N, C-alpha and C positions, 0 to 999 in steps of 0.2 A: 504494500500500500504506500502510495506516495504522500509524503508529508509536505504541507504547504507552510511556508514561513510568511509571517505577516509583513508585507512590504509597507514601508512608510509612504504616505500619500504625498505626492510632489506638491511643492509650494503653490504653483499655478493652479493646480486642481483644487487645493484647499481654498485659495482666494476665490475662484469661480464658484465653488460650492457655498462658501460663506456669503457670497453676494446676495443670496436669497433673503438675507436678513434686511436688505435695503427696502424690502416691501413692508416691513413692520410699521413704519410711520404711515403708510397708506392705509393699513388696516386700522390703526389707531384713529386716523382721520375719519374712517367710516363709522367708528364708534361715536365720535363727536357728531357726525351727521345724524346718527340714530338719536342722540340726545335732542338735537334740533327738531326731529320729527316727533318725538314724544311731546315736546313743548307745543308744536303746531297742533298735534292731536288734542291736547288739553284745551287750547284756545278754541278749536272747532267745537269740541264738546260743550264748552261754556256757552258758545253762541247757540247751540242746539237747545240746551236746557233753558237758557235765558230767553231766547226767542219763543220757545214753546210756552213757558210760564207766563210771559207777557202777551201771549196771543198775537205776536207779530209775524209768526211763520204760518203759512198755509201748508197743505199737504205736500205740494211741490217743493217748497222751501225746505221742509223737514227732510224730504227724500234727497234733495241735493246735498244737504249737510251730511246726512248719513252716508251717502256715496263718497263724499269727501273724506269722512272718517275711515271708510273701508279702503279707500285709495291710500291713505296714510299708512294703514296697517299693512297693506300689500307691499308698499315700498319699503316699509320697515322690515318685513319678512325677507324681501330681496336683499336688503343690507345685511341681515343676519346670515343669509345663505352665502353671500360673497365674503363676508368677514370670517366666519367660522370655517366654511368650506375652503376658501382660498388659503387661509392660514394653514389649515390642516393639510391641504394638498401641496402647497408650494413652499411653505416656510418650515414648519416643524409639527410633529405629532403632538396632539394635546393630551393623549393618554387618558381619555375619558371612559374607557371601556367599562369600568366598574361604577361610574357615576350614575345614580338613579335618574338624573334628568338629561342624560345624553340623548340628543335627537336621534330618532330612528334612522334618518337618511344619512347621518354622519358615518354609520357603519360601512357604507359602500360608496362613499364619495370619492370621485376622482375627477380629473379635468373634463372628461366626456360627460359624466353625469351632471357635473356642475353647469356645463354649457346648456344642456337640455332643460334642467330645472330653471336656470335663468331665463331661457327663452319662454318657458311656460309662464313664469312670473311676469315677464314683460307683456305677454299677451293678456294676462289677467288685468294688469294695470291699464293697458290700452283699452280693454273692454269697458272698464269703469269710466274712463274718460269719454269714450264714445257714447256710453249710456247717458252720462251727464249732459253731453251735447244734444242727444236726441230728446231728452226730457225738456231741455231748455232751448229747443231748436229755433224758437222765434228770436233769440238773441244773436243768432249766427246767420251769415249769408250762405247761400247754397255752395259757393266755392269752398268755404271753410269746412262744411259738413262732408262734401265729397272728398276733400283732401284728407281729412281725419279718417274717413272710411277707407280710403286707398292705403294710407299708412298702416292702418290696422290689418288690412289684407296682406300687405307686405310683411308685417310681423308674423302673421300666421304662416305664410309661405316660407319665410326664413326659418321658423321653428321646425317645420316639416323637413326642410332641407338639412338642417343641423341634425335632427334625429335620424334621417335617412343616411347621411354621411357617417354618423356615429355607428349605425348598424352595419354599414358596409365595412367600416374599418375593423369593428370588433368581430364580424362574422368569420373571417379566416381563422383567427385565433380560437374562436369558440368551436368551429367545426373540426379543427385539428385535435381538440381535447376529447372528442367523442370517438 
């Protein structure tokens, strides 16, 4: 049996590998953005409660604020996915396997899964924006509504293309395993 000796990692390889830590300030910045979205959510919630209590909001106004709250939550979820998933995938393992609150999706996160999840989250956010536009259609010109609808369709097609490419890329490795 052949014995392998542990070779020292060359300096250039160590520098390149360590450069992944340059992403840390980016992920910390996303946490700050998360804080901003929590603040924004609380402001919108205050408008909803205050406007409803003072009878200043009709059903459409309530619906638009609720959709704005859902939008903030979806963007916040997107921030969490990118922060936690990106850090785990590209910077360092978090070693949360035994933590009772570890998100289920973190077990199998990789760059491909993260791309598909991000695409789906963007479609959800776009859907909320489009629904808000349709509910409040009289506030928009036809060109804006058509443009938003076209952008949403582009997001949908992009997500399908990302998922399809991911499937093509992972298929050969998957079929060789069987």
